[in-house]
GUTOR-826348 format. One record per residue: x, y, z of N, C-alpha, C in turn; residue number from 0; residue in three letters. Coordinates in steps of 0.1 Angstrom, whole numbers, always signed. Layout:
BEGIN
+-------+--------+-------+--------+---------+-------+-------+--------+-------+-----+------+
: neast : nnorth :   nup : caeast : canorth :  caup : ceast : cnorth :   cup : pos : code :
+-------+--------+-------+--------+---------+-------+-------+--------+-------+-----+------+
:     X :      Y :     Z :      X :       Y :     Z :     X :      Y :     Z : NUM :  ALA :
...
+-------+--------+-------+--------+---------+-------+-------+--------+-------+-----+------+
***
This chain:
BEGIN
+-------+--------+-------+--------+---------+-------+-------+--------+-------+-----+------+
: neast : nnorth :   nup : caeast : canorth :  caup : ceast : cnorth :   cup : pos : code :
+-------+--------+-------+--------+---------+-------+-------+--------+-------+-----+------+
:   -32 :   -375 :  +295 :    -42 :    -369 :  +297 :   -30 :   -356 :  +294 :   0 :  UNK :
:   -20 :   -359 :  +297 :     -6 :    -348 :  +298 :    -7 :   -340 :  +283 :   1 :  UNK :
:   -12 :   -348 :  +277 :     -6 :    -345 :  +262 :   -14 :   -332 :  +258 :   2 :  UNK :
:   -28 :   -330 :  +262 :    -36 :    -319 :  +257 :   -28 :   -305 :  +261 :   3 :  UNK :
:   -24 :   -306 :  +271 :    -20 :    -290 :  +275 :   -10 :   -290 :  +272 :   4 :  UNK :
:    +1 :   -300 :  +265 :    +13 :    -297 :  +261 :    +9 :   -294 :  +245 :   5 :  UNK :
:    +0 :   -297 :  +239 :     -6 :    -294 :  +228 :   -12 :   -282 :  +225 :   6 :  UNK :
:   -17 :   -279 :  +232 :    -24 :    -264 :  +238 :   -15 :   -252 :  +238 :   7 :  UNK :
:    -3 :   -260 :  +242 :     +5 :    -246 :  +248 :   +17 :   -249 :  +230 :   8 :  UNK :
:   +17 :   -255 :  +230 :    +25 :    -255 :  +216 :   +16 :   -248 :  +206 :   9 :  UNK :
:    +4 :   -251 :  +200 :     -2 :    -241 :  +192 :    +0 :   -229 :  +197 :  10 :  UNK :
:    -1 :   -221 :  +206 :     +1 :    -211 :  +211 :   +15 :   -204 :  +208 :  11 :  UNK :
:   +22 :   -212 :  +210 :    +38 :    -209 :  +209 :   +38 :   -204 :  +195 :  12 :  UNK :
:   +29 :   -216 :  +185 :    +35 :    -213 :  +171 :   +27 :   -201 :  +168 :  13 :  UNK :
:   +14 :   -199 :  +170 :     +4 :    -187 :  +164 :   +13 :   -176 :  +173 :  14 :  UNK :
:   +14 :   -177 :  +184 :    +28 :    -162 :  +186 :   +34 :   -159 :  +183 :  15 :  UNK :
:   +44 :   -170 :  +177 :    +52 :    -168 :  +171 :   +54 :   -163 :  +151 :  16 :  UNK :
:   +45 :   -165 :  +148 :    +33 :    -160 :  +134 :   +31 :   -151 :  +136 :  17 :  UNK :
:   +27 :   -147 :  +147 :    +22 :    -135 :  +148 :   +32 :   -124 :  +151 :  18 :  UNK :
:   +42 :   -125 :  +157 :    +56 :    -120 :  +155 :   +62 :   -115 :  +142 :  19 :  UNK :
:   +61 :   -127 :  +137 :    +68 :    -125 :  +125 :   +64 :   -118 :  +115 :  20 :  UNK :
:   +53 :   -119 :  +117 :    +45 :    -106 :  +107 :   +44 :    -93 :  +114 :  21 :  UNK :
:   +47 :    -92 :  +125 :    +48 :     -78 :  +129 :   +60 :    -70 :  +127 :  22 :  UNK :
:   +69 :    -80 :  +120 :    +82 :     -72 :  +121 :   +80 :    -66 :  +106 :  23 :  UNK :
:   +71 :    -64 :   +99 :    +74 :     -57 :   +90 :   +65 :    -43 :   +95 :  24 :  UNK :
:   +74 :    -33 :   +94 :    +68 :     -18 :   +98 :   +70 :     -7 :   +86 :  25 :  UNK :
:   +59 :     +4 :   +91 :    +58 :     +14 :   +85 :   +69 :    +29 :   +91 :  26 :  UNK :
:   +81 :    +27 :   +79 :    +88 :     +39 :   +85 :   +83 :    +54 :   +81 :  27 :  UNK :
:   +74 :    +60 :   +72 :    +71 :     +70 :   +68 :   +54 :    +71 :   +66 :  28 :  UNK :
:   +47 :    +78 :   +64 :    +34 :     +80 :   +61 :   +25 :    +75 :   +67 :  29 :  UNK :
:   +15 :    +80 :   +61 :     -3 :     +76 :   +69 :    -3 :    +58 :   +69 :  30 :  UNK :
:   -12 :    +56 :   +81 :    -14 :     +43 :   +76 :   -23 :    +36 :   +71 :  31 :  UNK :
:   -23 :    +25 :   +68 :    -34 :     +16 :   +66 :   -47 :    +17 :   +68 :  32 :  UNK :
:   -56 :    +24 :   +55 :    -73 :     +28 :   +61 :   -75 :    +41 :   +63 :  33 :  UNK :
:   -61 :    +51 :   +58 :    -63 :     +62 :   +66 :   -76 :    +69 :   +56 :  34 :  UNK :
:   -83 :    +81 :   +59 :    -96 :     +93 :   +49 :   -90 :   +106 :   +55 :  35 :  UNK :
:   -87 :   +112 :   +46 :    -74 :    +127 :   +43 :   -84 :   +135 :   +33 :  36 :  UNK :
:   -85 :   +150 :   +36 :    -91 :    +156 :   +26 :   -74 :   +164 :   +22 :  37 :  UNK :
:   -77 :   +163 :    +8 :    -67 :    +175 :    +3 :   -72 :   +184 :    -1 :  38 :  UNK :
:   -67 :   +197 :    +5 :    -63 :    +207 :    +7 :   -54 :   +214 :    +1 :  39 :  UNK :
:   -59 :   +227 :    -3 :    -40 :    +234 :    -9 :   -33 :   +239 :    -2 :  40 :  UNK :
:   -21 :   +231 :    -5 :     -7 :    +228 :    +2 :    -7 :   +216 :   +11 :  41 :  UNK :
:   -16 :   +210 :   +10 :    -13 :    +197 :   +16 :    -7 :   +187 :    +9 :  42 :  UNK :
:    +1 :   +174 :   +15 :     +5 :    +165 :    +7 :    +4 :   +156 :   +21 :  43 :  UNK :
:    +4 :   +142 :   +13 :     +2 :    +129 :   +23 :   +14 :   +118 :   +14 :  44 :  UNK :
:   +24 :   +113 :   +24 :    +29 :    +103 :   +20 :   +23 :    +92 :   +23 :  45 :  UNK :
:   +28 :    +82 :   +15 :    +19 :     +67 :   +13 :   +33 :    +59 :   +11 :  46 :  UNK :
:   +29 :    +46 :   +19 :    +43 :     +42 :   +12 :   +33 :    +24 :   +20 :  47 :  UNK :
:   +43 :    +15 :   +13 :    +44 :      +2 :   +15 :   +49 :     +0 :   +29 :  48 :  UNK :
:   +50 :    -13 :   +39 :    +54 :     -12 :   +50 :   +70 :    -21 :   +43 :  49 :  UNK :
:   +83 :    -21 :   +56 :    +91 :     -24 :   +48 :   +92 :    -41 :   +63 :  50 :  UNK :
:   +96 :    -51 :   +55 :   +103 :     -61 :   +61 :  +113 :    -68 :   +60 :  51 :  UNK :
:  +121 :    -77 :   +66 :   +132 :     -79 :   +73 :  +138 :    -79 :   +55 :  52 :  UNK :
:  +150 :    -82 :   +52 :   +154 :     -78 :   +38 :  +150 :    -67 :   +28 :  53 :  UNK :
:  +146 :    -58 :   +36 :   +141 :     -47 :   +23 :  +131 :    -50 :   +17 :  54 :  UNK :
:  +116 :    -59 :   +19 :   +108 :     -62 :   +10 :   +99 :    -61 :   +15 :  55 :  UNK :
:   +87 :    -58 :   +11 :    +72 :     -55 :   +16 :   +63 :    -66 :   +19 :  56 :  UNK :
:   +53 :    -67 :   +29 :    +50 :     -78 :   +30 :   +42 :    -85 :   +22 :  57 :  UNK :
:   +42 :    -99 :   +24 :    +29 :    -108 :   +15 :   +18 :   -107 :   +25 :  58 :  UNK :
:    +8 :   -108 :   +10 :     -6 :    -107 :   +15 :   -14 :    -98 :   +21 :  59 :  UNK :
:    -8 :    -87 :   +15 :     -9 :     -73 :   +20 :   -23 :    -69 :   +11 :  60 :  UNK :
:   -33 :    -60 :   +23 :    -42 :     -52 :   +16 :   -41 :    -39 :   +27 :  61 :  UNK :
:   -37 :    -24 :   +14 :    -41 :     -17 :   +24 :   -44 :     -6 :   +15 :  62 :  UNK :
:   -50 :     +2 :   +17 :    -56 :     +14 :   +11 :   -60 :    +29 :   +23 :  63 :  UNK :
:   -54 :    +40 :   +11 :    -57 :     +52 :   +19 :   -64 :    +64 :    +4 :  64 :  UNK :
:   -75 :    +65 :   +21 :    -82 :     +75 :   +10 :   -85 :    +88 :    +7 :  65 :  UNK :
:   -86 :    +96 :    -2 :    -92 :    +110 :    +1 :  -100 :   +121 :   -11 :  66 :  UNK :
:  -104 :   +126 :    +5 :   -117 :    +136 :    -6 :  -105 :   +146 :   -11 :  67 :  UNK :
:  -110 :   +147 :   -24 :   -105 :    +154 :   -34 :  -113 :   +171 :   -37 :  68 :  UNK :
:  -125 :   +171 :   -34 :   -135 :    +180 :   -33 :  -131 :   +192 :   -44 :  69 :  UNK :
:  -136 :   +184 :   -57 :   -131 :    +192 :   -71 :  -124 :   +195 :   -75 :  70 :  UNK :
:  -112 :   +191 :   -70 :    -97 :    +193 :   -74 :   -87 :   +185 :   -79 :  71 :  UNK :
:   -76 :   +185 :   -87 :    -73 :    +177 :   -95 :   -54 :   +169 :   -87 :  72 :  UNK :
:   -59 :   +156 :   -82 :    -45 :    +152 :   -71 :   -33 :   +152 :   -85 :  73 :  UNK :
:   -25 :   +149 :   -79 :    -13 :    +144 :   -85 :    -7 :   +135 :   -74 :  74 :  UNK :
:    -5 :   +125 :   -80 :     +8 :    +115 :   -69 :   +16 :   +112 :   -79 :  75 :  UNK :
:   +30 :   +115 :   -69 :    +45 :    +114 :   -73 :   +50 :   +107 :   -67 :  76 :  UNK :
:   +56 :    +90 :   -75 :    +59 :     +81 :   -64 :   +81 :    +83 :   -69 :  77 :  UNK :
:   +86 :    +85 :   -58 :   +105 :     +86 :   -58 :  +105 :    +74 :   -62 :  78 :  UNK :
:  +101 :    +63 :   -57 :   +101 :     +47 :   -58 :   +92 :    +35 :   -64 :  79 :  UNK :
:   +93 :    +30 :   -73 :    +82 :     +19 :   -78 :   +90 :     +5 :   -71 :  80 :  UNK :
:   +90 :     -5 :   -70 :    +93 :     -19 :   -74 :   +82 :    -26 :   -65 :  81 :  UNK :
:   +75 :    -32 :   -75 :    +62 :     -42 :   -75 :   +63 :    -51 :   -79 :  82 :  UNK :
:   +61 :    -62 :   -76 :    +66 :     -79 :   -83 :   +49 :    -82 :   -91 :  83 :  UNK :
:   +44 :    -71 :   -99 :    +34 :     -76 :  -107 :   +35 :    -86 :  -117 :  84 :  UNK :
:   +26 :    -88 :  -125 :    +25 :     -98 :  -137 :   +19 :    -94 :  -145 :  85 :  UNK :
:   +21 :    -88 :  -160 :    +18 :     -84 :  -170 :   +11 :    -69 :  -170 :  86 :  UNK :
:    +1 :    -67 :  -178 :     -3 :     -56 :  -182 :   -13 :    -53 :  -172 :  87 :  UNK :
:   -21 :    -61 :  -163 :    -29 :     -57 :  -150 :   -25 :    -61 :  -139 :  88 :  UNK :
:   -15 :    -64 :  -138 :     -1 :     -63 :  -128 :    -6 :    -77 :  -117 :  89 :  UNK :
:   -12 :    -86 :  -126 :    -16 :    -100 :  -118 :    -8 :   -101 :  -101 :  90 :  UNK :
:   -11 :   -104 :   -92 :     -4 :    -105 :   -78 :    -1 :    -92 :   -72 :  91 :  UNK :
:   +10 :    -83 :   -74 :    +13 :     -76 :   -65 :    +9 :    -63 :   -75 :  92 :  UNK :
:    +3 :    -50 :   -68 :     +3 :     -41 :   -73 :    +0 :    -31 :   -66 :  93 :  UNK :
:    +1 :    -17 :   -73 :     -7 :      -3 :   -65 :   -18 :     +4 :   -71 :  94 :  UNK :
:   -28 :     +6 :   -72 :    -40 :      +8 :   -80 :   -44 :    +22 :   -74 :  95 :  UNK :
:   -47 :    +33 :   -85 :    -50 :     +45 :   -81 :   -64 :    +46 :   -88 :  96 :  UNK :
:   -78 :    +47 :   -80 :    -91 :     +48 :   -84 :   -94 :    +63 :   -77 :  97 :  UNK :
:  -104 :    +64 :   -92 :   -112 :     +75 :   -90 :  -123 :    +71 :  -104 :  98 :  UNK :
:  -126 :    +82 :  -110 :   -133 :     +80 :  -123 :  -127 :    +67 :  -130 :  99 :  UNK :
:  -114 :    +67 :  -131 :   -110 :     +56 :  -141 :   -98 :    +48 :  -129 : 100 :  UNK :
:   -91 :    +38 :  -135 :    -86 :     +29 :  -125 :   -74 :    +28 :  -134 : 101 :  UNK :
:   -65 :    +31 :  -124 :    -47 :     +32 :  -126 :   -39 :    +22 :  -118 : 102 :  UNK :
:   -36 :     +9 :  -127 :    -28 :      -3 :  -121 :   -17 :     -3 :  -123 : 103 :  UNK :
:    -8 :     -2 :  -112 :     +9 :      +4 :  -114 :   +17 :     -7 :  -110 : 104 :  UNK :
:   +28 :    -13 :  -114 :    +36 :     -24 :  -107 :   +50 :    -23 :  -115 : 105 :  UNK :
:   +59 :    -32 :  -117 :    +71 :     -30 :  -122 :   +81 :    -21 :  -112 : 106 :  UNK :
:   +90 :    -19 :  -121 :   +103 :     -10 :  -114 :  +103 :     +8 :  -119 : 107 :  UNK :
:  +100 :    +18 :  -112 :    +97 :     +30 :  -118 :  +102 :    +40 :  -106 : 108 :  UNK :
:  +110 :    +50 :  -110 :   +114 :     +62 :  -102 :  +112 :    +76 :  -107 : 109 :  UNK :
:  +107 :    +80 :  -102 :   +103 :    +100 :  -103 :   +89 :    +98 :  -111 : 110 :  UNK :
:   +78 :    +89 :  -112 :    +67 :     +83 :  -116 :   +58 :    +94 :  -110 : 111 :  UNK :
:   +52 :   +104 :  -121 :    +36 :    +111 :  -116 :   +25 :   +106 :  -121 : 112 :  UNK :
:   +16 :   +103 :  -112 :     +1 :    +100 :  -122 :    -2 :   +114 :  -113 : 113 :  UNK :
:   -14 :   +115 :  -126 :    -25 :    +126 :  -126 :   -42 :   +121 :  -126 : 114 :  UNK :
:   -49 :   +109 :  -114 :    -55 :    +107 :  -117 :   -69 :   +112 :  -123 : 115 :  UNK :
:   -80 :   +111 :  -132 :    -94 :    +116 :  -132 :  -101 :   +116 :  -121 : 116 :  UNK :
:   -99 :   +126 :  -117 :   -115 :    +131 :  -107 :  -128 :   +134 :  -110 : 117 :  UNK :
:  -129 :   +139 :  -126 :   -141 :    +146 :  -130 :  -158 :   +143 :  -123 : 118 :  UNK :
:  -152 :   +130 :  -126 :   -167 :    +123 :  -120 :  -171 :   +123 :  -103 : 119 :  UNK :
:  -162 :   +119 :  -102 :   -161 :    +113 :   -86 :  -153 :   +123 :   -78 : 120 :  UNK :
:  -155 :   +131 :   -67 :   -144 :    +136 :   -53 :  -138 :   +128 :   -47 : 121 :  UNK :
:  -129 :   +118 :   -55 :   -122 :    +112 :   -41 :  -108 :   +105 :   -50 : 122 :  UNK :
:  -102 :   +103 :   -44 :    -92 :     +92 :   -48 :   -88 :    +79 :   -39 : 123 :  UNK :
:   -86 :    +70 :   -38 :    -84 :     +58 :   -33 :   -72 :    +56 :   -43 : 124 :  UNK :
:   -61 :    +50 :   -33 :    -48 :     +43 :   -33 :   -48 :    +31 :   -26 : 125 :  UNK :
:   -48 :    +16 :   -36 :    -48 :      +7 :   -29 :   -35 :     -3 :   -30 : 126 :  UNK :
:   -30 :    -10 :   -26 :    -18 :     -17 :   -28 :   -21 :    -36 :   -20 : 127 :  UNK :
:   -21 :    -39 :   -28 :    -26 :     -55 :   -27 :   -12 :    -64 :   -31 : 128 :  UNK :
:   -12 :    -73 :   -25 :     -1 :     -83 :   -27 :    -1 :   -100 :   -26 : 129 :  UNK :
:    +3 :   -106 :   -32 :     +0 :    -121 :   -29 :    +7 :   -129 :   -23 : 130 :  UNK :
:    +8 :   -141 :   -21 :    +20 :    -152 :   -12 :   +34 :   -151 :   -17 : 131 :  UNK :
:   +36 :   -147 :   -33 :    +48 :    -154 :   -41 :   +53 :   -137 :   -39 : 132 :  UNK :
:   +63 :   -134 :   -47 :    +77 :    -127 :   -46 :   +71 :   -112 :   -43 : 133 :  UNK :
:   +83 :   -106 :   -32 :    +83 :     -91 :   -30 :   +95 :    -88 :   -37 : 134 :  UNK :
:   +84 :    -68 :   -37 :    +97 :     -59 :   -40 :  +102 :    -52 :   -32 : 135 :  UNK :
:  +112 :    -41 :   -32 :   +116 :     -31 :   -21 :   +97 :    -22 :   -18 : 136 :  UNK :
:   +85 :    -22 :   -27 :    +78 :     -10 :   -27 :   +79 :     -1 :   -31 : 137 :  UNK :
:   +71 :    +11 :   -22 :    +72 :     +20 :   -30 :   +70 :    +31 :   -19 : 138 :  UNK :
:   +69 :    +47 :   -26 :    +71 :     +57 :   -11 :   +64 :    +66 :   -22 : 139 :  UNK :
:   +53 :    +71 :   -22 :    +43 :     +83 :   -29 :   +42 :    +91 :   -24 : 140 :  UNK :
:   +37 :   +101 :   -30 :    +30 :    +115 :   -23 :   +17 :   +120 :   -27 : 141 :  UNK :
:   +11 :   +119 :   -22 :     -1 :    +125 :   -31 :    -7 :   +140 :   -28 : 142 :  UNK :
:   -13 :   +149 :   -33 :    -11 :    +165 :   -33 :   -21 :   +167 :   -45 : 143 :  UNK :
:   -26 :   +177 :   -36 :    -33 :    +187 :   -47 :   -25 :   +195 :   -58 : 144 :  UNK :
:   -34 :   +195 :   -67 :    -26 :    +202 :   -82 :   -27 :   +214 :   -82 : 145 :  UNK :
:   -15 :   +222 :   -89 :    -19 :    +237 :   -83 :   -23 :   +242 :  -102 : 146 :  UNK :
:   -29 :   +251 :   -95 :    -42 :    +257 :  -109 :   -51 :   +256 :  -106 : 147 :  UNK :
+-------+--------+-------+--------+---------+-------+-------+--------+-------+-----+------+
***
């Protein structure tokens, strides 16, 4: 009967170790997942992937950032993108910009600027989703209100 407490202790130790491993990924800068912000004149918000060991983003991640754009036209500028999606629709890992239309981004890019169409809706959603496969270095982007 002493095997049951030992088994429970072992399972708790494994679960604790797994939780600690997942916790080793951290956000260096920017907004936390599931943040809601309003893009006002002069405002700029950084969104980026978490970084885990070896400088890669986490597996099985789903992180979204929500922006109210209130009739303005936002821009999203990414200093760097390294996302391991496959094909035109970026199966697996992707960064998605959604409003009136959806733009799906993966691969490697530097200094890329996107201007999502928000004519029909007064919001912009940026979503980063990954699967359990290969990982890249991630992304770092800023969202701001377009001038003019």
